C-alpha positions as CSV (number, residue, x, y, z in Angstrom):
1,M,12.8,63.4,-27.3
2,A,11.4,61.7,-31.2
3,T,8.6,59.5,-30.9
4,K,8.1,56.7,-33.0
5,S,6.1,56.6,-35.9
6,T,2.8,54.3,-36.3
7,A,4.5,52.5,-39.0
8,S,7.4,50.5,-36.6
9,K,4.1,49.9,-33.7
10,S,2.9,46.3,-33.4
11,P,-0.9,45.8,-34.1
12,A,-1.1,45.9,-30.6
13,A,0.0,49.1,-29.7
14,K,-1.9,50.8,-33.4
15,R,-5.2,49.0,-31.2
16,A,-4.3,50.6,-28.1
17,A,-3.0,54.2,-29.5
18,A,-6.5,54.1,-31.6
19,R,-8.8,53.5,-28.2
20,K,-6.5,56.9,-26.6
21,S,-8.1,58.6,-29.2
22,P,-10.5,61.0,-29.4
23,S,-13.4,60.0,-31.8
24,L,-14.4,63.5,-32.2
25,K,-13.5,65.6,-34.8
26,T,-11.4,68.7,-33.1
27,A,-7.9,69.8,-32.3
28,E,-8.5,67.9,-28.2
29,T,-11.3,66.7,-26.8
30,P,-13.8,68.5,-24.7
31,A,-14.2,67.7,-20.6
32,N,-18.2,67.7,-21.1
33,I,-20.4,66.1,-24.2
34,D,-23.6,66.6,-24.0
35,V,-25.5,64.1,-25.2
36,P,-28.6,63.4,-26.6
37,L,-30.8,61.0,-25.1
38,K,-33.1,60.3,-29.0
39,D,-28.6,60.2,-30.3
40,L,-28.2,57.9,-27.2
41,L,-31.0,55.4,-27.7
42,I,-29.7,55.0,-31.5
43,V,-26.3,54.4,-30.3
44,L,-28.1,51.4,-27.5
45,L,-30.2,50.1,-30.4
46,K,-27.5,49.6,-32.8
47,H,-24.8,48.1,-30.2
48,Y,-27.8,45.3,-29.5
49,G,-29.1,44.7,-32.7
50,I,-32.5,45.6,-32.1
51,K,-34.2,46.5,-34.9
52,E,-37.9,46.8,-34.5
53,G,-40.2,48.1,-32.3
54,H,-40.1,51.5,-31.0
55,W,-38.3,52.3,-28.0
56,I,-37.0,55.0,-25.9
57,V,-34.2,55.6,-23.1
58,D,-35.4,55.6,-19.5
59,A,-33.5,56.0,-15.9
60,R,-33.1,53.4,-12.9
61,I,-33.2,56.0,-10.2
62,G,-32.0,54.6,-6.4
63,T,-33.0,57.2,-3.0
64,G,-31.3,56.7,0.0
65,A,-31.4,59.4,3.3
66,I,-28.6,61.5,4.3
67,A,-27.4,63.8,6.7
68,A,-26.2,66.5,5.5
69,N,-24.5,70.6,6.0
70,K,-25.4,73.4,4.0
71,P,-21.5,75.0,2.7
72,D,-21.0,77.8,5.5
73,E,-23.0,76.0,8.2
74,K,-22.2,73.6,10.8
75,K,-26.1,72.5,11.3
76,A,-26.9,69.0,9.9
77,Y,-30.2,68.8,7.8
78,P,-32.0,65.7,6.5
79,A,-31.2,65.6,2.8
80,L,-32.1,63.0,0.4
81,L,-29.5,61.7,-2.1
82,V,-30.4,60.7,-5.6
83,V,-28.1,58.1,-7.3
84,L,-28.8,57.0,-12.1
85,E,-28.0,53.5,-11.0
86,G,-28.5,52.7,-14.9
87,V,-29.9,53.6,-17.9
88,V,-32.8,51.3,-19.5
89,L,-34.2,50.6,-23.1
90,A,-37.9,50.5,-22.2
91,R,-40.1,49.6,-25.5
92,L,-43.0,51.0,-25.8
93,D,-46.6,49.7,-26.7
94,P,-48.1,51.0,-30.1
95,D,-51.1,52.7,-28.3
96,D,-48.8,54.5,-25.9
97,S,-48.9,58.0,-26.0
98,M,-45.7,58.7,-25.2
99,M,-44.9,56.9,-29.0
100,E,-45.6,60.9,-30.3
101,S,-42.2,62.4,-28.4
102,E,-39.5,63.5,-30.1
103,N,-37.4,61.3,-28.0
104,T,-38.6,58.2,-29.4
105,V,-36.6,56.0,-32.0
106,D,-38.3,53.3,-34.2
107,A,-35.8,50.7,-34.5
108,S,-36.9,49.3,-38.2
109,S,-35.4,54.0,-39.1
110,I,-32.4,53.1,-38.3
């Protein structure tokens, strides 16, 4: 079955097709993309229009107690559930020792 060319599609259909297109320059989008923390931080700073200060990505973690069993066993064990509840952009104080980390970004430099 032949498909219609992009030229005959409505503007809304073109936008929908663009959203579905992979943003990577590969023939096929991989199932997992490992994003370095510094790259994630730069994207988020740009997205939120932050242009000053030194920043780092932090995580908001939640925990809960559960009962779980090991594979191939019917015995239940107490276990800990760790949940990533969100990502936090944390602004660093100028005297913070973490300023030297390779995962921090000076927003004025991007």
